[in-house]
N, C-alpha and C positions, 0 to 999 in steps of 0.2 A: 425424212428426206430420201428420195430414191437415189441410187448410185448414178453418177454421171457417166453415161455410156462412152464419152470421149476421154475419160480420165485414163492416164497411163496405168497399166497393170502392175507397174513397179519392176524392180530389178530381180534377177535370178538370185537364189541363195543356196548355200550348201552348209549343212550341219554335219560335222565330223564328231561322232559320239564314241567314246571308249567304252568297252564292256564293263560290267560290274565285277566286283572283286571275286577272285577264286581262292581256294585254299593255298594254291601255289603262290599267288600274290602275297597273301598274308604271311606265308612261311618263308618268303624271300627266295623262292625257287625260280630258276630261269625256265620259262615255258616255251618260248618261241612258237613253234607250230604243234606242240603237244595239244591234244584235244581235251582240255580240262573243262570242268563244269563250274558253274557259279557256286560260291559258298552261300550259306544262309544269309549272310550280310549282303552278298552280291545280288541275291534275289530281291531283297528289300530295296536295294539301290535301284535296280532295274524297274521295279514296280513304281517307285517314286519318280523315276525319270519320265515315265510314260506321259502323265499330264503336263509336265514341264515342256517336253518336246512337242506335245500336241498344241500347246499355246503358240508355237512358232509356225503353225499352219503348214506342215509338210504336205507335199503332194506325191512324193516318191520315196520309197524306203528300200534300201539295199544293204546287205550285210556280208561280211566275211562268212565263209561256210563253217568256220570253227564254232563249236558248240557255245562257248562263252559269249561270243559276239552275237550269234544267231538267237540265243535265249534272251539277250538284252533287246534285240530288235523285235522279238516276238512280244515282249512285255510292252513295248511302245505300240506295236501293231494292235494289240487288244484295246488300246485306248483310242487310237486314231482311225482304226478300221481299214488301214491300207495293207495289202499283201506284202510279204517280205520276199524280195528277190535275193538270191545269194550269188556271190562272185568270189571265187577263190583268190583273185588278185588283190583283194582287200585283207588277206591274211597278215598276221604278225610277221616280223622279220624271222627268218629261220636262223637259229643259233647253233645248229650242228651238234657237236659233241657236248655242248653246254646244257642241252635240254634235259631237265630233270635234276640239275645240280644246283646247289646253293652257291652264293657268291664266294664264300671262303674256299669251296672246292674248285671253282673256276680259277680263282687267284692262285691256288696251289699249282695248277698246271699251265696257266696262260697269263701269268702276271704281266708280261710285256704287252700283250694284246689289250688287257684291261687298262693298263696305263695309257696306251695309245688312244683308246676310246675316251678315257678321262680327259685327254687333251683336245678332244673334238675331232680326232682323226678317224677316217672311215675304214677301219681294219675289218677283215673278214672274221665273222664270229665262228668260234668253235670248229676251226679247221675247214669243214666243208659246208659251213652255213653261208648266209648271204652278207653282202655289204649293203649299206644304206642306199648307195647309188642304185643297186639292183632293185631294192624295194621301191624306191622312188619311181623307177622306170615302169614297173608293173602297175603300181598304184595310180600313177599319172595316166597311163594308157586306159585303165578301167574308168577313171573319172571322166576322161575325155569322151569315152563312149556313152556313159550314162548321162552326161550333161547334154549330149546331142538330143536326148529325149525330153529335156527340160525347157519349157518356154518362159517368156517374160512373166514375172510375178510368181513363178513356181519355186518350190523348195525341195532339194534332194537331201535326205538324211542317209548318212553312211555309218553303219555300226561296225566298228573296227577295233583296233588295238592301240596301245600306247606309242610304240616307236613307229609303227606303220602310219598311224594317224597323223603324227607330227610331220612325217615325211610327205604325206599327201597335202597337208596344209601348206608346207613350204613350197611344194610344186605349184599349187594354185597361186601363191603369192609371188612366185618367181624368185624365191630366196635360195641361195646356196645352202646346202645342208649344214655346213659348219656354222653359218650365221644362224640358222634356225636352232641348232643345238645350243648356241650361246644365248639367244634372246627369248626363246620360248621354253618356259618351264614344262616339265613332263605333265601330260594330261593325267589327272587322277581317275580312279575307277568311277565310271558312270558320269564323268565330266565331259564337256563338249566345247567345240569351237563353232562359231557361226561366221560365215564369210558372205559378203555381199558383192555382187558384180557391179562395177562402175564403168565409166567410159574408157578408162585406161587399164582395166583389168580388175582383179579381185582385191578386196579390202577386208582385213580382219576386223570384224565387228565386236565379237566377244571371244575370250579365251579362258578355258578352265571354268566355265560356268557349270553350275550344278543345281540339283533340286533341293540341296540342303540335307539330303539323307546322310546318315552316319557313315563316316569313312575313316580310314586309317591314314594319318599323315606320313609322308615319306615318298621315296621314289623306288618302289620295288622293281626288279629287273623285268624285261619283257616276258 
């Protein structure tokens, strides 16, 4: 049966994909905007994610310019045949002086800040790092611009990072970040969220979906 030319093309969709594992993730090191590469397991995760993301019929592919996200996007690109556009506004939250430190080292110098974050407060990371509100502003600005190029029935894939990705999803859903922190579990490495646009705004269709590739449980720092 031929397609109905009068049928609706369907809603717009956004897929927010976290990068594959890095050695810093596996070692519990705060990366922030350090330009780390995928671990061997992260490469396998990214390669497995390619066909799974392809099944969602993406039409646009954009990535953070940091290597771990871009490499993940390139693995998807090899399957779906779309070029990868990079946008630095999709980078991970900058964690300032914490970058390159393990959590126990961060706690030794910034225990009060970590405790505030644990309560869901939006404290500035690592003295001169970012707040989540600042990440949300830049991520939302970028999403708004890229969505302007997406028509009905099309799907934008954003390869990004854990904290930044959750902030972006909250922005699309209109959730306050403290609510998002409470109700949305951290995205695992090479896990993704799919959002579908409705009449009243965006709706979360799936959260923390994955290809089933090997991953390490837990919530490593950004």
